[in-house]
C-alpha positions in Angstrom: 34.5 50.1 -45.8 33.1 47.3 -47.1 29.5 46.9 -46.9 28.6 45.0 -43.5 25.5 43.0 -44.5 24.5 39.1 -44.1 21.9 37.2 -45.8 21.7 33.8 -44.3 18.9 30.8 -44.4 18.4 27.8 -42.3 15.7 25.3 -43.1 15.3 21.8 -41.2 12.7 19.7 -40.6 11.0 21.9 -38.3 12.1 25.4 -39.4 12.6 27.5 -42.2 14.3 30.8 -41.6 15.9 33.5 -43.5 17.2 37.0 -42.0 18.9 39.7 -43.7 21.1 41.9 -41.3 23.0 45.2 -42.2 25.0 46.6 -39.4 25.4 50.3 -41.0 21.5 50.1 -42.5 19.0 52.9 -41.7 17.1 51.2 -39.1 14.4 49.6 -41.3 13.1 46.3 -40.2 10.3 44.2 -40.0 11.0 43.0 -36.5 13.2 45.6 -34.6 14.3 49.1 -34.4 16.2 49.5 -31.3 19.5 48.4 -32.5 19.8 51.3 -35.4 20.8 48.3 -38.2 18.1 47.1 -40.6 16.8 43.6 -39.4 14.4 41.5 -41.5 13.3 38.1 -40.3 11.2 35.7 -42.5 10.3 32.4 -40.5 8.2 29.4 -40.6 8.1 26.8 -37.8 6.6 24.1 -36.1 4.4 26.4 -34.1 1.4 24.0 -33.6 3.9 21.7 -31.6 5.7 24.7 -29.9 7.7 27.9 -30.6 10.9 25.9 -29.6 12.5 25.2 -32.5 11.4 28.4 -34.1 12.8 30.5 -31.5 16.1 29.0 -31.0 16.5 28.8 -34.9 16.2 32.5 -35.3 18.5 32.9 -32.5 20.9 30.6 -34.3 20.6 32.7 -37.7 20.5 36.2 -36.0 23.7 35.5 -34.4 25.5 34.0 -37.6 24.2 36.9 -39.4 25.7 39.2 -37.1 29.1 37.6 -37.2 29.1 37.5 -40.5 28.0 41.1 -41.2 30.6 42.5 -38.4 33.5 40.4 -40.7 36.9 41.2 -39.1 35.0 43.8 -36.4 36.7 47.1 -37.7 34.7 50.3 -36.6 32.5 48.1 -34.2 33.1 49.1 -30.3 33.9 46.0 -28.3 32.1 46.6 -25.0 28.6 48.3 -24.9 26.0 48.1 -22.3 22.6 49.8 -21.6 19.6 50.0 -19.1 16.2 50.1 -20.0 13.6 50.4 -18.1 10.0 49.5 -19.4 7.2 50.6 -16.7 8.4 48.9 -13.2 10.8 46.9 -14.8 14.4 47.8 -15.4 16.9 45.6 -17.4 20.6 46.0 -18.1 22.1 44.2 -20.9 25.9 44.3 -21.7 27.4 42.4 -24.6 31.4 42.1 -25.1 31.9 41.4 -28.6 35.1 39.1 -27.6 34.7 36.1 -29.8 33.9 34.2 -26.6 30.5 32.8 -26.7 28.6 32.9 -23.3 25.5 33.8 -21.9 25.0 34.7 -18.6 20.9 35.1 -17.8 19.9 36.9 -14.2 16.1 37.2 -15.1 13.8 35.1 -12.9 10.8 34.8 -15.8 9.2 32.0 -14.2 6.7 30.0 -16.7 4.0 31.3 -18.7 3.2 32.7 -21.8 3.1 36.3 -23.4 0.1 36.0 -25.8 1.8 32.6 -28.0 5.5 33.4 -26.7 6.6 31.0 -24.0 8.9 33.3 -21.7 11.0 30.5 -21.3 12.5 30.9 -24.6 13.8 34.2 -24.0 16.8 32.7 -22.9 17.3 29.7 -25.4 16.9 32.6 -28.0 19.6 34.5 -26.3 21.9 31.8 -25.9 21.5 31.1 -29.4 22.5 34.6 -30.4 25.4 34.7 -28.1 26.8 31.4 -29.0 26.3 31.7 -32.9 27.9 35.6 -33.0 30.2 34.7 -30.7 29.7 37.4 -28.2 29.6 37.5 -24.4 26.1 38.5 -23.3 25.0 39.2 -20.0 21.5 40.0 -18.9 20.2 41.2 -15.5 17.0 42.1 -14.1 17.4 44.8 -11.6 13.6 45.4 -11.3 10.2 44.2 -12.4 7.3 41.7 -12.1 5.4 41.9 -15.4 7.0 39.4 -17.4 5.7 41.6 -20.7 7.6 44.4 -19.5 10.4 42.3 -18.5 10.7 40.5 -21.9 10.3 43.8 -24.0 13.0 45.7 -21.7 15.4 42.7 -22.6 14.8 42.7 -26.3 15.2 46.5 -26.3 18.2 46.3 -24.3 19.7 43.9 -26.3 19.1 46.0 -29.6 20.5 49.1 -27.9 23.6 47.3 -26.6 
C-alpha cells in the first residue's frame, strides 16, 4: 500500500497555513491525538482582527490534506461514528467518506469565547473540513451546557469518527 500522506500549504493575505497529515501515522501530533493519525499544523493569521480567516483556512487545508492522503480510499471504512462524553456534554459525530461534501451541525453553542476562540467558528471549521475533504459530516449535541465541554467533545469525536 502506498504511503497515505499529504503536506499542503495555503497562503493568503490573511493567513499562512501548512499541514502535514499521515493517515497511517503513529498518532504523533502537535495539535491532536484522538484520530490515531499523525497531524502537524503550522498557522499564522490575522488574529489581531479575529480568528475567522485562520480557523476557516486551517479547516480548508486539513480537509484537502485528508482527501489527498486518502487517495483512492483503499482500506478506509466509508462510515464512522462515535459518541464522546465530556463531563455533562454528550456529542455524536458521524462521518460518511462519500465524496459528497455536506455538514449537518446540530449544536447550539450561542455566542461567546473559550479563551480567545470564538465558539461560532466551530461550525465554520467543520464546514471547511467537510467540503474540502469531500465527506458528509453530522454533528449532534445530545446533552450539555458548558461550551468548553461541548466544543472539546466535538473535536475529540471528529478525530475518533
